[in-house]
Residue frames as a rotation matrix with the C-alpha (Angstrom) as fourth column:
UNK 1
-0.415 -0.908 -0.063 17.71
0.779 -0.319 -0.540 3.65
0.470 -0.273 0.839 -7.37
UNK 2
-0.216 0.326 -0.920 17.30
0.737 -0.564 -0.373 6.70
-0.640 -0.759 -0.118 -5.11
UNK 3
-0.896 -0.142 -0.420 17.39
-0.154 -0.788 0.596 8.95
-0.416 0.599 0.684 -8.27
UNK 4
-0.741 0.663 -0.102 14.45
0.110 0.271 0.956 7.10
0.662 0.698 -0.274 -9.84
UNK 5
-0.281 0.621 -0.731 12.61
0.949 0.295 -0.114 7.05
0.145 -0.726 -0.672 -6.62
UNK 6
-0.535 0.013 -0.845 12.86
0.315 -0.925 -0.214 10.85
-0.784 -0.381 0.491 -6.31
UNK 7
-0.939 0.238 -0.247 11.50
-0.325 -0.390 0.862 11.21
0.109 0.890 0.443 -9.88
UNK 8
-0.505 0.791 -0.344 8.44
0.366 0.558 0.745 8.95
0.781 0.251 -0.572 -9.04
UNK 9
0.084 0.533 -0.842 7.61
0.996 -0.031 0.080 10.56
0.017 -0.846 -0.533 -5.73
UNK 10
0.347 0.123 0.930 6.66
0.255 -0.966 0.033 14.16
0.903 0.225 -0.367 -4.91
UNK 11
0.978 -0.007 -0.210 8.03
0.208 -0.132 0.969 13.85
-0.034 -0.991 -0.128 -1.35
UNK 12
0.555 -0.831 0.041 11.42
-0.767 -0.530 -0.363 15.41
0.323 0.170 -0.931 -0.63
UNK 13
-0.623 -0.700 0.350 12.38
-0.775 0.613 -0.155 12.26
-0.106 -0.368 -0.924 1.27
UNK 14
0.173 0.746 -0.643 10.50
-0.749 0.524 0.406 9.30
0.639 0.411 0.650 -0.22
UNK 15
0.341 0.073 0.937 9.74
-0.870 0.403 0.285 6.35
-0.357 -0.912 0.200 2.00
UNK 16
-0.624 -0.777 0.085 11.23
-0.661 0.582 0.474 3.81
-0.418 0.239 -0.876 -0.43
UNK 17
-0.542 0.470 0.696 8.08
0.501 0.846 -0.181 2.25
-0.674 0.251 -0.695 -1.85
UNK 18
-0.495 0.482 -0.723 6.31
-0.777 -0.617 0.120 2.92
-0.388 0.621 0.681 -5.13
UNK 19
-0.587 0.395 0.707 3.49
0.318 0.915 -0.247 0.83
-0.745 0.079 -0.663 -6.52
UNK 20
-0.707 0.531 -0.466 1.20
-0.697 -0.418 0.582 0.78
0.114 0.737 0.666 -9.55
UNK 21
-0.795 0.497 0.349 -2.17
0.194 0.752 -0.630 -0.72
-0.575 -0.433 -0.694 -8.92
UNK 22
-0.707 0.682 0.188 -5.41
0.236 -0.023 0.971 -1.26
0.666 0.731 -0.145 -10.75
UNK 23
-0.869 0.450 0.207 -8.32
-0.421 -0.453 -0.786 0.58
-0.260 -0.770 0.583 -9.06
UNK 24
-0.726 0.688 -0.022 -11.58
0.611 0.659 0.438 -1.19
0.316 0.305 -0.899 -8.73
UNK 25
-0.548 0.665 0.507 -14.91
-0.566 -0.741 0.362 0.57
0.616 -0.089 0.782 -8.63
UNK 26
-0.956 0.235 -0.173 -16.72
0.288 0.673 -0.681 -0.55
-0.044 -0.701 -0.711 -5.52
UNK 27
-0.188 0.962 0.196 -20.47
0.490 -0.081 0.868 -0.71
0.851 0.259 -0.457 -5.20
UNK 28
-0.458 0.116 0.881 -22.08
-0.610 -0.762 -0.217 1.70
0.647 -0.637 0.420 -2.78
UNK 29
-0.991 0.132 -0.014 -23.42
0.103 0.696 -0.711 0.13
-0.084 -0.706 -0.703 0.35
UNK 30
-0.385 0.910 0.155 -27.18
0.651 0.149 0.744 -0.36
0.654 0.387 -0.650 0.66
UNK 31
-0.761 -0.026 0.648 -27.31
-0.307 -0.866 -0.395 2.14
0.571 -0.500 0.651 3.58
UNK 32
0.283 0.843 -0.457 -29.72
0.157 0.429 0.889 -0.12
0.946 -0.324 -0.011 5.57
UNK 33
0.887 -0.182 -0.425 -27.42
0.435 0.014 0.900 0.22
-0.158 -0.983 0.091 8.51
UNK 34
0.064 -0.983 0.175 -24.01
0.965 0.016 -0.262 1.84
0.254 0.185 0.949 9.18
UNK 35
0.652 -0.075 -0.755 -22.28
0.297 -0.890 0.345 5.07
-0.698 -0.449 -0.558 10.03
UNK 36
0.252 -0.447 0.858 -20.87
0.964 0.038 -0.263 7.09
0.085 0.893 0.441 7.16
UNK 37
-0.114 -0.372 -0.921 -18.90
0.256 -0.907 0.335 10.28
-0.960 -0.198 0.199 6.61
UNK 38
0.453 0.271 0.849 -19.87
0.888 -0.046 -0.458 12.19
-0.085 0.961 -0.262 3.50
UNK 39
-0.316 -0.688 -0.653 -17.46
0.471 -0.711 0.522 14.87
-0.824 -0.142 0.549 2.19
UNK 40
0.670 0.655 0.351 -19.09
0.680 -0.350 -0.644 17.51
-0.299 0.670 -0.680 0.02
UNK 41
0.757 -0.329 0.565 -16.55
0.275 -0.624 -0.731 19.31
0.593 0.709 -0.382 -2.31
UNK 42
0.789 -0.584 -0.192 -13.66
0.073 -0.220 0.973 19.16
-0.611 -0.781 -0.131 0.26
UNK 43
0.943 -0.327 -0.062 -10.76
-0.163 -0.292 -0.942 20.66
0.290 0.899 -0.329 -1.69
UNK 44
0.176 -0.907 0.383 -7.68
-0.978 -0.207 -0.040 20.37
0.115 -0.367 -0.923 0.55
UNK 45
0.247 -0.140 -0.959 -6.04
-0.243 0.949 -0.201 16.94
0.938 0.282 0.200 0.17
UNK 46
-0.815 -0.580 -0.014 -4.66
-0.086 0.145 -0.986 17.13
0.574 -0.802 -0.168 3.69
UNK 47
-0.460 0.760 0.460 -8.20
-0.839 -0.203 -0.504 17.77
-0.289 -0.618 0.731 5.16
UNK 48
0.422 0.606 -0.674 -9.62
-0.778 0.624 0.073 14.92
0.465 0.494 0.735 3.05
UNK 49
-0.137 -0.586 -0.799 -7.01
-0.053 0.810 -0.584 12.47
0.989 -0.038 -0.142 4.25
UNK 50
-0.903 -0.236 0.359 -7.33
-0.329 -0.158 -0.931 13.61
0.276 -0.959 0.065 7.86
UNK 51
-0.155 0.936 0.316 -11.08
-0.972 -0.086 -0.220 13.05
-0.179 -0.341 0.923 7.81
UNK 52
0.424 0.176 -0.888 -10.75
-0.497 0.866 -0.066 9.64
0.757 0.469 0.455 6.19
UNK 53
-0.564 -0.734 -0.378 -8.21
0.042 0.431 -0.901 8.73
0.825 -0.524 -0.212 8.97
UNK 54
-0.775 0.353 0.524 -10.57
-0.628 -0.348 -0.696 10.09
-0.063 -0.868 0.492 11.63
UNK 55
0.292 0.920 -0.261 -13.48
-0.935 0.332 0.122 8.03
0.199 0.209 0.958 10.22
UNK 56
0.127 -0.376 -0.918 -11.26
-0.099 0.916 -0.389 4.95
0.987 0.141 0.079 10.37
UNK 57
-0.844 -0.535 0.032 -10.17
-0.081 0.068 -0.994 5.68
0.530 -0.842 -0.101 13.91
UNK 58
-0.565 0.695 0.445 -13.78
-0.803 -0.341 -0.489 6.09
-0.188 -0.633 0.751 14.94
UNK 59
-0.791 0.157 0.591 -14.82
0.118 0.987 -0.104 2.81
-0.600 -0.013 -0.800 13.37
UNK 60
0.066 0.808 -0.585 -17.23
-0.713 -0.372 -0.594 4.32
-0.698 0.456 0.552 10.74
UNK 61
0.266 0.205 0.942 -18.37
0.247 0.930 -0.273 2.06
-0.932 0.305 0.197 7.98
UNK 62
0.021 -0.312 0.950 -17.32
0.993 0.121 0.017 4.16
-0.120 0.943 0.312 5.05
UNK 63
-0.290 -0.181 -0.940 -16.58
0.094 -0.983 0.161 7.54
-0.953 -0.042 0.302 3.52
UNK 64
0.314 0.448 0.837 -18.30
0.918 0.082 -0.388 8.99
-0.242 0.890 -0.385 0.48
UNK 65
-0.569 -0.563 -0.600 -16.60
0.319 -0.823 0.469 11.77
-0.758 0.075 0.648 -1.51
UNK 66
0.640 0.692 -0.334 -18.48
-0.026 -0.414 -0.910 14.10
-0.768 0.591 -0.247 -3.84
UNK 67
0.577 -0.366 0.730 -17.31
0.809 0.377 -0.451 14.08
-0.110 0.851 0.513 -7.37
UNK 68
0.639 -0.333 0.694 -15.84
0.050 -0.881 -0.470 17.59
0.768 0.335 -0.546 -6.77
UNK 69
0.921 -0.359 0.150 -13.80
-0.183 -0.060 0.981 16.65
-0.343 -0.931 -0.121 -3.72
UNK 70
0.137 -0.971 -0.197 -10.01
-0.966 -0.175 0.191 16.45
-0.219 0.164 -0.962 -3.80
UNK 71
0.249 -0.168 -0.954 -8.36
-0.605 0.742 -0.289 13.34
0.756 0.649 0.083 -5.31
UNK 72
0.934 0.143 0.327 -8.29
-0.351 0.538 0.767 10.39
-0.066 -0.831 0.553 -2.91
UNK 73
0.700 -0.694 0.170 -4.99
0.701 0.712 0.020 9.36
-0.135 0.106 0.985 -4.46
UNK 74
0.694 -0.496 0.521 -3.27
-0.253 -0.846 -0.469 12.66
0.674 0.193 -0.713 -4.27
UNK 75
-0.096 -0.794 -0.600 0.08
0.423 0.513 -0.747 12.06
0.901 -0.325 0.287 -2.59
UNK 76
-0.764 -0.102 0.637 -0.77
-0.454 -0.616 -0.643 14.61
0.458 -0.781 0.424 0.21
UNK 77
0.281 0.943 0.176 -4.08
-0.884 0.183 0.429 12.79
0.373 -0.277 0.886 0.73
UNK 78
0.594 -0.072 -0.801 -2.45
0.044 0.997 -0.056 9.44
0.803 -0.002 0.596 0.97
UNK 79
-0.579 -0.810 -0.094 0.16
0.214 -0.040 -0.976 10.67
0.787 -0.585 0.197 3.47
UNK 80
-0.534 0.436 0.724 -2.64
-0.770 -0.604 -0.205 12.22
0.348 -0.668 0.658 5.56
UNK 81
0.560 0.812 -0.168 -4.68
-0.689 0.568 0.450 8.96
0.461 -0.136 0.877 5.61
UNK 82
-0.374 -0.770 0.517 -1.65
-0.922 0.366 -0.123 6.90
-0.094 -0.523 -0.847 6.85
UNK 83
-0.966 -0.082 -0.247 -3.14
-0.141 0.963 0.231 3.79
0.219 0.258 -0.941 5.24
UNK 84
-0.596 0.767 0.236 -6.75
-0.241 0.110 -0.964 4.23
-0.766 -0.632 0.120 6.50
UNK 85
0.048 0.634 -0.771 -8.10
-0.983 -0.107 -0.149 3.85
-0.177 0.766 0.619 2.99
UNK 86
-0.631 -0.273 -0.726 -7.09
-0.399 0.917 0.002 0.16
0.665 0.291 -0.688 3.31
UNK 87
-0.986 0.130 -0.105 -9.28
0.155 0.475 -0.866 -0.20
-0.062 -0.870 -0.489 6.42
UNK 88
-0.184 0.973 -0.139 -12.58
0.269 -0.086 -0.959 1.21
-0.945 -0.214 -0.246 5.31
UNK 89
-0.121 0.155 0.980 -14.29
0.981 0.170 0.094 1.69
-0.152 0.973 -0.173 2.00
UNK 90
-0.374 -0.019 -0.927 -14.06
-0.001 -1.000 0.021 5.12
-0.928 0.009 0.374 0.34
UNK 91
-0.002 0.511 0.860 -16.42
0.929 0.319 -0.188 5.93
-0.370 0.798 -0.475 -2.58
UNK 92
-0.854 -0.101 -0.510 -16.52
-0.067 -0.951 0.301 8.78
-0.516 0.291 0.806 -5.05
UNK 93
-0.469 0.779 0.416 -20.02
0.883 0.427 0.195 9.42
-0.026 0.459 -0.888 -6.21
UNK 94
-0.596 0.424 0.682 -22.51
-0.022 -0.857 0.514 12.11
0.803 0.292 0.521 -7.19
UNK 95
-0.998 0.067 -0.002 -24.10
0.003 0.020 -1.000 13.22
-0.067 -0.998 -0.020 -3.93
UNK 96
-0.278 0.957 -0.085 -27.63
-0.959 -0.282 -0.032 13.67
-0.055 0.073 0.996 -5.17
UNK 97
0.087 0.209 -0.974 -27.56
-0.380 0.911 0.161 9.89
0.921 0.356 0.159 -6.12
UNK 98
-0.729 -0.456 -0.510 -26.11
0.239 0.528 -0.815 8.99
0.641 -0.716 -0.276 -2.74
UNK 99
-0.881 0.410 0.237 -28.57
-0.425 -0.462 -0.778 11.09
-0.210 -0.786 0.581 -0.77
UNK 100
-0.017 0.913 -0.407 -31.47
-0.946 0.117 0.302 9.62
0.324 0.390 0.862 -2.66
UNK 101
-0.068 -0.109 -0.992 -30.30
-0.033 0.994 -0.107 6.14
0.997 0.025 -0.072 -1.86
UNK 102
-0.941 -0.304 -0.151 -29.89
0.157 0.004 -0.988 7.15
0.301 -0.953 0.044 1.86
UNK 103
-0.636 0.755 0.158 -33.32
-0.759 -0.575 -0.306 8.69
-0.140 -0.315 0.939 2.01
UNK 104
0.032 0.629 -0.777 -34.89
-0.681 0.582 0.443 5.56
0.731 0.515 0.448 0.45
UNK 105
-0.156 -0.155 -0.975 -33.58
0.394 0.896 -0.206 3.46
0.906 -0.416 -0.079 3.28
UNK 106
0.812 0.581 0.055 -34.30
0.209 -0.377 0.902 5.96
0.546 -0.721 -0.427 6.09
UNK 107
-0.023 -0.903 -0.430 -30.65
0.972 0.081 -0.222 6.55
0.235 -0.423 0.875 6.98
UNK 108
0.785 0.263 -0.561 -30.58
0.462 -0.851 0.249 9.85
-0.412 -0.455 -0.790 9.06
UNK 109
0.119 -0.717 0.687 -28.54
0.805 -0.335 -0.489 12.52
0.581 0.611 0.538 7.23
UNK 110
0.641 -0.067 -0.765 -26.83
0.535 -0.676 0.507 15.05
-0.551 -0.734 -0.397 9.54
UNK 111
0.311 -0.527 0.791 -25.14
0.749 -0.376 -0.545 18.06
0.584 0.762 0.278 7.85
UNK 112
-0.102 -0.430 -0.897 -22.86
0.862 -0.488 0.136 20.55
-0.496 -0.759 0.421 9.58
UNK 113
-0.063 0.087 0.994 -23.59
0.629 -0.770 0.107 24.24
0.775 0.632 -0.006 9.00
UNK 114
-0.881 -0.334 -0.335 -23.55
0.472 -0.587 -0.658 27.47
0.023 -0.738 0.675 10.88
UNK 115
-0.475 0.770 0.427 -27.20
0.055 -0.458 0.887 28.28
0.878 0.445 0.175 9.99
UNK 116
-0.599 0.363 0.714 -29.79
-0.782 -0.460 -0.422 29.37
0.175 -0.810 0.559 12.50
UNK 117
0.510 0.818 -0.266 -31.77
-0.769 0.572 0.285 26.16
0.386 0.059 0.921 11.91
UNK 118
-0.005 -0.582 -0.813 -28.92
-0.055 0.812 -0.581 23.95
0.998 0.042 -0.036 13.14
UNK 119
0.948 0.275 0.161 -28.64
-0.190 0.083 0.978 22.49
0.256 -0.958 0.131 16.63
UNK 120
0.100 -0.936 0.337 -25.52
-0.995 -0.095 0.031 22.17
0.003 -0.339 -0.941 18.75
UNK 121
-0.133 -0.235 -0.963 -23.97
-0.458 0.876 -0.150 18.63
0.879 0.421 -0.224 18.21
UNK 122
-0.961 -0.265 0.075 -24.14
-0.183 0.410 -0.893 18.03
0.206 -0.872 -0.443 21.94
UNK 123
-0.361 0.907 0.219 -27.98
-0.765 -0.153 -0.626 18.06
-0.534 -0.393 0.749 21.76
UNK 124
-0.158 0.277 -0.948 -28.22
-0.819 0.500 0.282 15.21
0.552 0.820 0.148 19.21
UNK 125
0.639 0.395 0.660 -29.78
-0.666 0.714 0.217 11.93
-0.386 -0.578 0.719 20.36
UNK 126
-0.413 -0.813 0.410 -27.63
-0.470 0.576 0.669 8.88
-0.780 0.084 -0.620 20.07
UNK 127
0.568 0.529 -0.631 -28.02
-0.806 0.202 -0.556 7.37
-0.167 0.825 0.541 16.61
UNK 128
0.365 -0.380 0.850 -27.06
0.075 0.922 0.379 3.76
-0.928 -0.074 0.365 15.73
UNK 129
-0.115 -0.315 0.942 -26.87
0.966 0.185 0.179 4.64
-0.231 0.931 0.283 12.00
UNK 130
0.680 0.275 -0.680 -26.28
0.118 -0.956 -0.269 8.02
-0.724 0.102 -0.682 10.31
UNK 131
0.163 -0.657 0.736 -24.49
0.948 -0.101 -0.301 9.84
0.272 0.747 0.606 7.58
UNK 132
0.422 -0.171 -0.890 -22.58
0.425 -0.830 0.361 12.94
-0.801 -0.531 -0.278 8.65
UNK 133
0.554 -0.194 0.809 -21.96
0.765 -0.264 -0.587 15.52
0.328 0.945 0.002 5.92
UNK 134
0.113 -0.606 -0.787 -18.99
0.442 -0.679 0.586 17.88
-0.890 -0.414 0.191 6.12
UNK 135
0.884 0.413 0.219 -18.78
0.379 -0.360 -0.852 20.63
-0.273 0.836 -0.475 3.60
UNK 136
0.390 -0.714 0.582 -16.31
0.622 -0.262 -0.738 22.65
0.679 0.650 0.341 1.56
UNK 137
-0.313 -0.677 -0.666 -13.69
0.949 -0.188 -0.254 24.53
0.047 -0.711 0.701 3.51
UNK 138
-0.989 -0.138 -0.059 -14.77
0.136 -0.990 0.040 27.95
-0.064 0.031 0.997 2.32
UNK 139
-0.606 0.795 -0.035 -18.38
-0.541 -0.379 0.751 27.45
0.583 0.474 0.660 1.39
UNK 140
-0.498 0.432 0.752 -19.71
-0.649 0.389 -0.653 24.75
-0.575 -0.813 0.087 3.77
UNK 141
-0.524 0.427 0.737 -22.48
0.581 0.812 -0.056 22.49
-0.622 0.399 -0.673 2.62
UNK 142
-0.933 0.271 0.239 -24.58
0.090 -0.466 0.880 23.37
0.350 0.843 0.410 -0.43
UNK 143
-0.491 0.841 0.227 -28.18
-0.849 -0.404 -0.340 24.66
-0.195 -0.360 0.913 -0.06
UNK 144
0.109 0.537 -0.836 -29.27
-0.672 0.660 0.336 21.41
0.733 0.525 0.433 -1.75
UNK 145
-0.492 -0.399 -0.774 -27.59
0.275 0.772 -0.573 19.41
0.826 -0.494 -0.270 0.97
UNK 146
-0.966 0.169 0.195 -29.08
-0.251 -0.440 -0.862 21.59
-0.060 -0.882 0.468 3.71
UNK 147
-0.181 0.975 -0.131 -32.57
-0.978 -0.164 0.129 21.00
0.104 0.152 0.983 2.26
UNK 148
0.258 0.306 -0.916 -32.19
-0.380 0.904 0.195 17.18
0.888 0.298 0.350 2.13
UNK 149
-0.790 -0.592 -0.157 -30.58
-0.086 0.360 -0.929 16.79
0.607 -0.721 -0.335 5.61
UNK 150
0.183 0.771 -0.610 -32.71
0.611 0.397 0.685 15.38
0.770 -0.498 -0.398 8.40
UNK 151
0.829 0.062 -0.556 -30.77
0.515 -0.476 0.713 17.51
-0.220 -0.877 -0.426 10.91
UNK 152
0.460 -0.704 0.541 -28.50
0.138 -0.545 -0.827 20.43
0.877 0.455 -0.154 10.58
UNK 153
0.727 -0.310 -0.613 -25.72
0.686 0.289 0.668 20.51
-0.030 -0.906 0.423 13.21
UNK 154
0.504 -0.644 0.575 -23.17
-0.187 -0.731 -0.656 23.07
0.844 0.223 -0.489 14.38
UNK 155
0.008 -0.606 -0.796 -20.39
0.917 0.322 -0.235 23.27
0.398 -0.728 0.558 16.92
UNK 156
0.931 0.349 0.103 -20.99
0.275 -0.861 0.428 26.14
0.238 -0.370 -0.898 19.35
UNK 157
-0.001 -1.000 0.025 -17.83
0.808 -0.015 -0.589 28.25
0.589 0.020 0.808 19.71
UNK 158
0.713 0.340 -0.614 -17.59
0.675 -0.569 0.469 30.51
-0.190 -0.749 -0.635 22.75
UNK 159
-0.231 -0.891 -0.391 -14.32
0.617 -0.445 0.649 32.10
-0.753 -0.092 0.652 21.46
UNK 160
0.141 0.194 -0.971 -13.81
-0.315 -0.921 -0.229 34.67
-0.939 0.338 -0.069 18.76
UNK 161
-0.836 -0.523 0.166 -12.88
-0.049 0.372 0.927 32.36
-0.546 0.767 -0.337 15.90
UNK 162
-0.268 0.757 -0.596 -15.24
-0.948 -0.316 0.025 32.56
-0.169 0.572 0.803 12.88
UNK 163
0.757 0.513 -0.406 -15.05
-0.605 0.784 -0.138 28.87
0.247 0.350 0.904 12.17
UNK 164
0.274 -0.686 0.674 -13.06
-0.387 0.563 0.730 25.66
-0.880 -0.461 -0.111 12.73
UNK 165
-0.623 -0.532 -0.573 -10.92
-0.774 0.316 0.548 23.75
-0.111 0.785 -0.609 10.26
UNK 166
0.268 0.853 -0.448 -13.28
-0.887 0.400 0.231 21.16
0.376 0.336 0.864 8.59
UNK 167
-0.080 -0.360 -0.930 -11.10
-0.054 0.933 -0.356 18.19
0.995 0.022 -0.094 9.67
UNK 168
-0.963 -0.231 0.137 -11.12
-0.109 -0.129 -0.986 19.37
0.245 -0.964 0.099 13.28
UNK 169
-0.302 0.933 0.197 -14.81
-0.942 -0.261 -0.210 19.94
-0.144 -0.249 0.958 13.21
UNK 170
0.268 0.446 -0.854 -15.38
-0.584 0.780 0.224 16.46
0.766 0.439 0.469 11.65
UNK 171
-0.549 -0.535 -0.642 -13.38
0.139 0.699 -0.702 14.81
0.824 -0.475 -0.309 14.42
UNK 172
-0.905 0.278 0.321 -15.37
-0.413 -0.403 -0.817 16.57
-0.098 -0.872 0.480 17.16
UNK 173
-0.051 0.990 -0.135 -18.72
-0.997 -0.057 -0.044 15.66
-0.051 0.133 0.990 15.67
UNK 174
0.054 -0.024 -0.998 -17.81
-0.440 0.897 -0.045 12.07
0.896 0.441 0.037 14.65
UNK 175
-0.733 -0.421 -0.534 -16.61
0.201 0.616 -0.761 11.11
0.649 -0.666 -0.367 18.11
UNK 176
-0.774 0.558 0.300 -19.59
-0.567 -0.399 -0.721 12.75
-0.283 -0.728 0.625 19.83
UNK 177
0.076 0.855 -0.514 -21.85
-0.965 0.193 0.178 10.57
0.251 0.482 0.839 17.73
UNK 178
-0.433 -0.347 -0.832 -20.33
-0.241 0.934 -0.264 7.29
0.869 0.087 -0.488 18.92
């Protein structure tokens, strides 16, 4: 009934479908090839969902969430993804483990930051394979991630804004790498 649907959903106007599913733990890829988005401690479910959807739209091979990122199955995240989690694999994993596996295979790790050591994203060479790391909305990437990255990247901003929304920044850099 509509009353039961309202109890099961947090949306003011539920879309009429509710499901209970068993979640399977997927194995991480081998990172020999591919293009991946890595989200380090992204807290806002809407940002997380938007970036997964953007990775899907760009044809990336997967998304890796840090264990401190927002819940992939948060209702706001699910709405923001618009079903993209059905089109590409999304993994939740400890990033030191993921980065070690990427380094072992030689997958280039690009990390976004506003540091003086970063280069403008438009100066990057074309890469067939890569992992792009986007950081926390308020803190950016961790110093550990900056240290392990093969290339630090930024988006030059000629205006007065201090920074961009992480999901907007992800979209700009992802599509420039294609």
